[in-house]
Each structure stands twice: as C-alpha cells, then as structure tokens.
C-alpha positions as CSV (number, residue, x, y, z in Angstrom):
1,M,113.3,117.8,93.9
2,I,115.3,116.4,96.8
3,R,118.0,117.9,98.8
4,M,120.0,116.9,101.8
5,P,118.4,117.9,105.1
6,T,119.7,120.9,107.1
7,A,121.1,120.6,110.5
8,H,118.6,119.1,112.9
9,A,117.0,121.6,115.4
10,Q,117.7,121.0,119.1
11,A,115.8,118.2,120.4
12,V,112.8,119.0,122.7
13,P,112.8,116.7,125.8
14,R,110.2,113.9,125.6
15,A,109.7,110.3,126.4
16,R,111.8,108.0,124.1
17,G,109.7,107.1,120.9
18,S,106.6,109.0,122.1
19,N,106.5,111.1,119.0
20,V,106.9,108.0,116.7
21,V,103.7,106.7,115.0
22,A,103.7,103.3,113.1
23,I,101.2,102.8,110.5
24,A,100.3,99.1,110.0
25,S,97.6,97.3,108.1
26,G,98.2,93.5,108.2
27,K,97.6,93.3,104.6
28,G,98.5,95.1,101.5
29,G,96.2,97.0,99.2
30,V,94.4,99.0,102.0
31,G,96.2,102.5,101.1
32,K,98.8,102.2,104.0
33,T,101.7,104.0,102.2
34,W,99.2,106.5,100.7
35,F,98.0,107.2,104.2
36,A,101.5,107.5,105.7
37,I,102.5,110.0,103.0
38,T,99.4,112.1,103.5
39,L,99.5,112.0,107.2
40,A,103.4,113.1,107.0
41,H,102.4,116.0,104.7
42,A,99.5,117.1,106.9
43,L,101.9,117.2,109.9
44,A,104.4,119.0,108.1
45,R,101.8,121.5,106.9
46,R,101.2,122.3,110.5
47,G,104.8,123.5,110.9
48,G,106.1,120.4,112.6
49,R,109.5,118.9,111.7
50,T,108.3,115.5,110.3
51,L,110.1,112.3,109.1
52,L,108.6,109.6,106.9
53,F,110.4,106.3,107.4
54,D,109.8,103.5,104.9
55,A,110.1,100.4,106.9
56,D,108.6,98.2,104.0
57,I,112.2,96.9,103.1
58,G,112.3,95.0,99.9
59,L,108.8,96.4,98.6
60,A,109.4,100.0,99.5
61,N,107.2,102.5,97.6
62,V,107.2,105.7,99.3
63,D,109.6,107.1,96.8
64,I,107.6,105.7,93.9
65,Q,104.3,107.2,95.1
66,L,106.1,110.5,95.4
67,G,108.1,110.3,92.2
68,V,111.6,110.8,93.7
69,T,114.7,108.9,93.3
70,P,116.6,109.5,96.7
71,K,120.4,109.4,96.6
72,H,120.3,107.3,99.8
73,D,118.1,104.7,101.4
74,L,117.9,101.9,104.0
75,G,120.3,99.9,101.8
76,G,123.3,102.0,102.7
77,V,122.2,101.9,106.5
78,L,121.8,98.1,106.5
79,T,125.3,97.7,105.0
80,G,126.7,100.0,107.5
81,R,127.8,102.7,104.9
82,L,125.5,105.2,106.2
83,T,123.7,106.4,109.4
84,L,120.0,106.8,109.6
85,N,120.7,110.5,109.7
86,Q,122.7,110.5,106.6
87,A,120.0,108.4,104.8
88,A,117.4,111.2,105.3
89,V,116.5,113.6,102.6
90,T,114.1,116.4,102.4
91,F,111.3,116.4,99.8
92,K,110.8,120.1,99.3
93,E,107.4,119.7,97.6
94,T,105.9,118.5,101.0
95,G,108.4,119.8,103.5
96,F,109.0,116.5,105.3
97,D,112.2,114.4,105.4
98,I,112.2,110.9,103.9
99,I,114.1,107.7,104.7
100,A,113.4,105.4,101.7
101,G,113.5,101.8,101.7
102,R,115.3,99.5,99.6
103,S,113.1,98.2,96.8
104,G,114.0,94.8,95.5
105,S,116.4,93.9,98.2
106,G,114.3,91.1,99.7
107,S,111.8,91.0,102.5
108,L,112.4,92.4,105.9
109,A,111.9,89.0,107.3
110,N,115.3,88.1,105.9
111,I,117.1,90.6,108.0
112,P,118.2,89.2,111.5
113,A,116.0,90.2,114.3
114,S,118.9,91.8,116.1
115,R,119.7,94.1,113.2
116,V,116.0,95.1,112.8
117,Q,116.2,95.9,116.7
118,L,119.1,98.0,116.3
119,L,117.6,99.8,113.3
120,S,114.4,100.4,115.4
121,E,116.5,101.7,118.3
122,D,118.5,104.0,116.1
123,L,115.1,105.4,114.6
124,V,114.0,106.3,118.2
125,M,117.3,108.2,118.7
126,L,116.8,110.1,115.4
127,A,113.2,110.9,116.4
128,S,114.5,113.1,119.1
129,S,115.4,115.6,116.1
130,Y,111.7,115.7,115.0
131,D,108.4,116.7,116.1
132,R,106.9,113.7,114.5
133,V,108.1,110.5,113.0
134,I,105.8,108.3,110.8
135,V,106.8,104.7,110.1
136,D,105.3,103.0,107.1
137,L,105.4,99.3,108.1
138,G,105.5,96.5,105.7
139,A,102.4,94.4,105.1
140,G,102.0,91.3,107.0
141,V,102.3,90.2,110.6
142,E,105.9,88.9,110.8
143,R,107.8,89.4,113.9
144,T,110.3,91.7,112.1
145,V,107.6,93.9,111.0
146,R,106.1,94.2,114.5
147,Q,109.5,94.9,116.0
148,F,109.2,98.4,114.7
149,T,106.2,98.9,117.0
150,H,108.2,98.1,120.1
151,N,109.5,101.7,120.7
152,V,106.8,103.7,119.1
153,G,104.2,106.0,120.9
154,M,101.3,104.8,118.8
155,C,100.4,102.3,116.4
156,L,97.7,103.2,113.7
157,V,96.0,100.1,112.2
158,L,94.5,100.9,108.8
159,T,91.8,98.8,107.5
160,T,88.9,98.6,105.0
161,D,85.5,96.7,105.1
162,E,86.9,93.9,103.0
163,P,86.8,90.7,105.2
164,T,90.5,90.0,104.5
165,A,91.6,93.3,105.6
166,L,89.7,93.1,108.8
167,T,91.1,89.6,109.4
168,D,94.6,90.7,108.8
169,A,94.2,93.8,110.9
170,Y,92.8,91.8,113.7
171,A,95.8,89.4,113.5
172,F,98.3,92.3,113.6
173,I,96.3,93.9,116.7
174,K,96.4,90.5,118.4
175,L,100.0,89.7,118.0
176,T,101.1,93.2,118.9
177,H,98.7,93.4,122.0
178,L,99.7,89.9,123.4
179,E,103.5,91.0,122.9
180,R,103.2,94.4,124.4
181,P,99.8,95.0,126.2
182,G,100.5,98.6,126.8
183,T,101.1,99.5,123.1
184,D,98.7,102.4,122.1
185,I,96.9,101.0,119.2
186,R,94.2,103.0,117.3
187,I,92.0,102.2,114.3
188,V,91.7,104.1,111.0
189,V,89.0,102.9,108.5
190,N,89.9,103.9,104.9
191,M,87.9,104.1,101.9
192,V,84.6,104.4,103.4
193,N,81.3,105.3,101.5
194,S,79.6,106.8,104.5
195,T,80.2,107.4,108.2
196,R,77.7,104.8,109.0
197,E,79.7,102.3,106.9
198,G,82.9,103.3,108.4
199,E,81.5,103.0,112.0
200,R,80.2,99.6,111.2
201,T,83.5,98.4,109.9
202,Y,85.2,99.8,113.2
203,K,82.7,98.0,115.4
204,T,83.3,94.7,113.6
205,L,86.9,94.7,114.5
206,L,86.1,96.2,117.9
207,K,83.9,93.4,118.6
208,A,86.6,90.7,117.7
209,C,89.1,92.6,119.9
210,E,86.9,92.9,122.9
211,G,85.4,89.3,122.5
212,F,88.9,87.6,122.2
213,L,91.5,90.0,123.6
214,K,89.5,91.8,126.2
215,F,90.9,94.9,124.5
216,S,89.2,98.0,123.1
217,P,91.4,99.9,120.5
218,P,89.7,103.3,119.9
219,M,88.8,104.5,116.3
220,L,91.0,107.6,115.4
221,G,89.4,108.5,112.3
222,L,87.6,107.6,109.1
223,I,88.7,108.5,105.5
224,R,86.2,108.7,102.7
225,H,86.4,106.9,99.4
226,D,87.9,109.5,97.1
227,N,88.7,109.1,93.4
228,K,91.2,111.9,93.7
229,V,93.4,109.6,95.7
230,R,94.1,107.4,92.8
231,E,94.8,110.5,90.6
232,A,97.3,111.7,93.1
233,I,99.1,108.3,93.2
234,R,99.0,108.4,89.4
235,N,100.7,111.7,89.4
236,Q,103.1,110.7,91.8
237,T,102.3,113.4,94.4
238,S,100.8,114.1,97.7
239,I,96.9,114.6,97.5
240,L,97.4,117.7,99.7
241,T,99.6,119.1,97.0
242,L,97.4,118.3,94.1
243,Y,93.8,118.3,95.8
244,P,94.2,120.1,99.3
245,N,90.6,120.3,99.7
246,S,89.7,116.7,98.7
247,E,87.4,114.6,100.9
248,A,90.1,112.1,101.6
249,G,92.8,114.7,102.1
250,T,90.4,116.7,104.5
251,D,89.8,113.5,106.5
252,V,93.6,112.9,107.0
253,E,94.1,116.4,108.0
254,S,91.4,115.9,110.7
255,I,93.4,112.7,111.9
256,A,96.5,114.9,112.1
257,E,94.8,117.4,114.3
258,K,93.8,114.6,116.6
259,L,97.5,113.4,116.8
260,L,98.7,116.9,117.6
261,G,95.8,117.4,120.2
C-alpha cells in the first residue's frame, strides 16, 4: 500500500512556507486529523503534489486512520537517522505523501523547543518540492505545538459548536495572534447540522476574537455532519475514496478549491 516516493519535481519559486497549511483545533475530538487527511486527498485529486505531515508527535494517528504501517516516521528524523525527505512515503490509494508521527513516543512538549524549530524549518525547505503541505498539529495550545505555525502560509482552526471546542479554539487563536499578528488564520466549522448553525458557531468565535483581540479571522468553510465520516474512519480510508460524493467530502472539496483559488 505504501511505496517510497519518487524523486521530487523541480521546485516552483514561491515565498518560503507560503504553500504550507497548518490544521489546528486547540482540543481533541473535533475531527482535526480526519479533516487534514481529507483536505490533503482533495488537493491531490486536483493534480497537486501534496504532503501530509503528522505533527501530533506522541499521539500520531494519521497512519492509523489510513490503515498503513509506514516504514519510516518522525522518530527516525528526531533521532537523526533520517532526513524529513527520507521519512516521506507515498500512499498510493490517495496519491499524496505522508510523513507519519511517532505514536507512543511522548508528547511534543517533551522535545526541546530548539529541536522543534529546526524540524519546522526543515519542513519549510521540504515544502519547496510540493504544491501543498498540510500539517496536522497536535491538540492543545502548548508553545511547541504553536511553533509549527511560525513558518506557514495559513493556519486553519477547526472547531465545532461545543463550548469547550470554541473555548480552546479561541485560546489557540489568541496565543498565535499575539505571538505573530501577521499569521493568516481562518476558521472551519465541522459537524454542522445546517448552514445557519455553522454560521452561528463561527460568529460566536468571531465575536470573541473581535471583542478581546480586535482581530477578525475569516471563515473558510463549513463541513456538514455526516455519518459516512465515521464509516470511513472505521474502514481506515479516506472518505473521498469510499464516499466521494458524501456531504462532508463535498464540503472539504469546496475548501480545497478555495485554497487553490
């Protein structure tokens, strides 16, 4: 199911990190990894060379959700045995490359900030070989998690209408915005029952950002609640492979179009 990637195509000149999109949530359980996988697949389906980087070190689950056992992962990179490029493998079923995290290796917070910074900088260098790089950040608002947003072109904050999800999403936005005011932060609301409900959730978060931060992050999209998401995860495959015309899959496809536009 996995093969080593072929030689990278010649890099297209672009601003450093401008093609890197980080996916954050602030808390777990809002569908962040599922969204990262589906977004990477949607971008790959459009012909772009895409990399999915699992930055949730210690609790990595991109490989689990896709049902793969990669030969290499970030563990080898962190110990110096591999470069990031050597850790990348291609998932043929979806057509994008994966750099898997290191499950059970401890929290990212246990890794020195200087090592995380080097890893982030190496990722930006590797990104020059891709059209898009999707970074699945770990849950939480720790400094080491936020470090991966320092060199990205955009940060998508995924939330739901649950009060704890909104609170943690706001905390992530607050800390990221205060550290780097120029960060392009956009909101995606997941598991909405209707457009009106999704817009109401977004406006709740927006009101907090405007009231306390004087900052107005735009909404990039809404993703409908869809039982096929759970079925795809249970089957350890991308929803765009199993149910390409599903409501949730279609919504992520629309978000991918906006990113490319």
